[in-house]
C-alpha positions in Angstrom: -77.2 -37.8 -31.0 -73.9 -38.0 -29.3 -71.9 -35.0 -28.4 -68.7 -34.7 -30.3 -65.7 -35.3 -28.1 -63.3 -32.4 -27.7 -60.2 -32.9 -29.4 -57.3 -33.6 -27.0 -55.0 -30.7 -26.5 -51.6 -31.3 -28.0 -48.7 -31.4 -25.6 -46.7 -28.2 -25.1 -44.0 -27.6 -27.6 -41.3 -25.0 -27.5 -41.6 -22.6 -30.3 -39.2 -20.0 -31.7 -40.9 -17.2 -29.9 -40.5 -18.9 -26.6 -36.7 -19.2 -27.1 -36.5 -15.6 -28.2 -38.6 -14.5 -25.2 -36.3 -16.4 -22.8 -33.1 -15.1 -24.3 -34.4 -11.5 -24.2 -35.5 -12.0 -20.6 -32.1 -13.3 -19.6 -30.1 -10.5 -21.1 -32.6 -8.0 -19.7 -32.0 -9.4 -16.3 -28.2 -9.3 -16.6 -28.1 -5.7 -18.0 -30.5 -4.7 -15.2 -28.2 -6.1 -12.5 -25.0 -4.7 -14.2 -26.8 -1.2 -14.4 -27.7 -1.5 -10.6 -24.1 -2.4 -9.8 -22.8 0.6 -11.8 -25.1 3.0 -10.1 -24.1 1.8 -6.6 -20.4 1.9 -7.5 -20.6 5.6 -8.8 -22.7 6.7 -5.8 -20.3 5.1 -3.3 -16.9 6.1 -4.8 -16.5 9.5 -6.5 -13.4 8.4 -8.3 -11.1 10.8 -6.6 -8.5 9.0 -4.4 -6.8 12.2 -3.0 -8.3 15.5 -2.0 -5.7 17.3 -4.1 -4.6 14.9 -6.8 -2.3 17.2 -8.7 -0.3 18.1 -5.5 -0.2 14.4 -4.6 1.1 13.6 -8.0 3.9 16.2 -7.5 4.8 14.9 -4.2 4.9 11.3 -5.6 7.1 12.4 -8.5 9.5 14.2 -6.1 9.7 11.0 -4.0 10.6 9.0 -7.2 13.3 11.5 -7.9 14.6 11.2 -4.3 14.7 7.4 -4.7 16.6 7.7 -8.0 19.2 10.0 -6.5 19.4 7.6 -3.3 19.9 4.7 -5.6 22.8 6.5 -7.4 24.3 7.2 -4.0 24.5 3.5 -3.3 24.3 3.5 0.4 22.7 0.6 2.2 21.2 0.4 5.7 20.4 -2.3 8.1 18.4 -1.8 11.3 18.0 -4.1 14.2 15.7 -3.7 17.4 17.6 -4.8 20.5 16.3 -5.0 24.0 17.9 -1.8 25.0 17.5 0.4 21.8 18.0 0.6 18.1 21.1 -0.2 16.1 21.7 1.0 12.5 24.5 -0.1 10.2 25.3 2.1 7.1 27.5 1.0 4.2 28.5 2.2 0.9 27.9 0.4 -2.4 31.2 -1.8 -1.9 30.2 -2.6 1.8 32.6 -0.3 3.6 31.2 1.5 6.7 30.0 5.0 6.3 31.4 7.2 9.1 30.8 10.8 10.2 27.0 10.9 9.4 24.2 12.7 11.2 21.7 9.9 11.8 18.2 10.4 13.2 15.3 8.0 13.3 11.5 8.7 13.6 9.7 5.9 15.2 5.8 5.7 14.8 3.2 3.0 15.6 1.8 1.3 12.4 -1.7 2.0 13.3 -1.6 5.4 15.0 0.5 8.6 15.2 0.2 8.5 19.1 3.7 7.8 20.7 5.6 9.2 17.8 9.3 9.4 18.8 12.2 11.2 17.3 15.8 9.8 18.1 19.2 10.9 17.4 21.7 8.1 16.9 25.3 8.2 18.0 28.2 6.5 16.0 29.9 3.8 18.0 32.1 1.7 15.7 32.7 2.6 12.2 29.3 2.7 10.4 27.5 1.7 13.4 24.9 4.1 14.9 22.9 3.3 17.9 20.7 4.9 20.6 19.7 3.5 23.9 15.9 3.7 24.5 13.5 1.3 26.1 10.8 0.3 23.6 8.4 -2.5 23.2 6.0 -3.6 20.5 6.0 -3.0 16.7 7.2 0.5 15.2 7.8 1.9 11.8 11.3 3.4 11.7 12.3 6.1 9.2 16.0 6.5 9.4 17.7 9.6 8.0 21.3 9.8 7.4 23.1 13.0 6.2 26.7 13.4 5.3 28.8 16.6 5.5 28.0 17.4 1.8 24.2 17.4 2.5 23.5 14.0 0.8 20.6 12.5 2.4 19.7 8.8 2.6 16.3 7.5 4.0 15.5 4.0 4.9 12.3 2.6 6.3 11.8 -0.5 8.3 9.2 -2.1 10.5 10.9 -3.4 13.7 9.6 -5.3 16.6 10.9 -5.0 20.3 10.2 -7.6 22.8 
């Protein structure tokens, strides 16, 4: 007697449960990676941008109000760095020079507070205020102009000296 030959194994065919398992595994992997990213994000950033958010918000609102009042004032400023100092031109809304103002400038390096300098500018020609000072490099200038009635104008510029 001859041994019966084993039937040949049929080729692999994709069945419904294979597709279901693959889709489930794919979404399980995506959900697992997303959950890992969420955990890392919550551990690395507490969600608080400022140490005192309420007070920071009040300061921001006061700054917005100051900018609105300054816009209503209509003053404009131009600042220029020259080899021997700082020049500032102040004009009203119509372009006329503003005279008789107390003008000061605070210069600070962009990356550090070292070398912070307070300057008082003197009026030369009408609306032109200047100070002689030897400076070099890049500075952030905060220029404050106050008139006799106490109205304040603040302009901030980044200036570069040779």
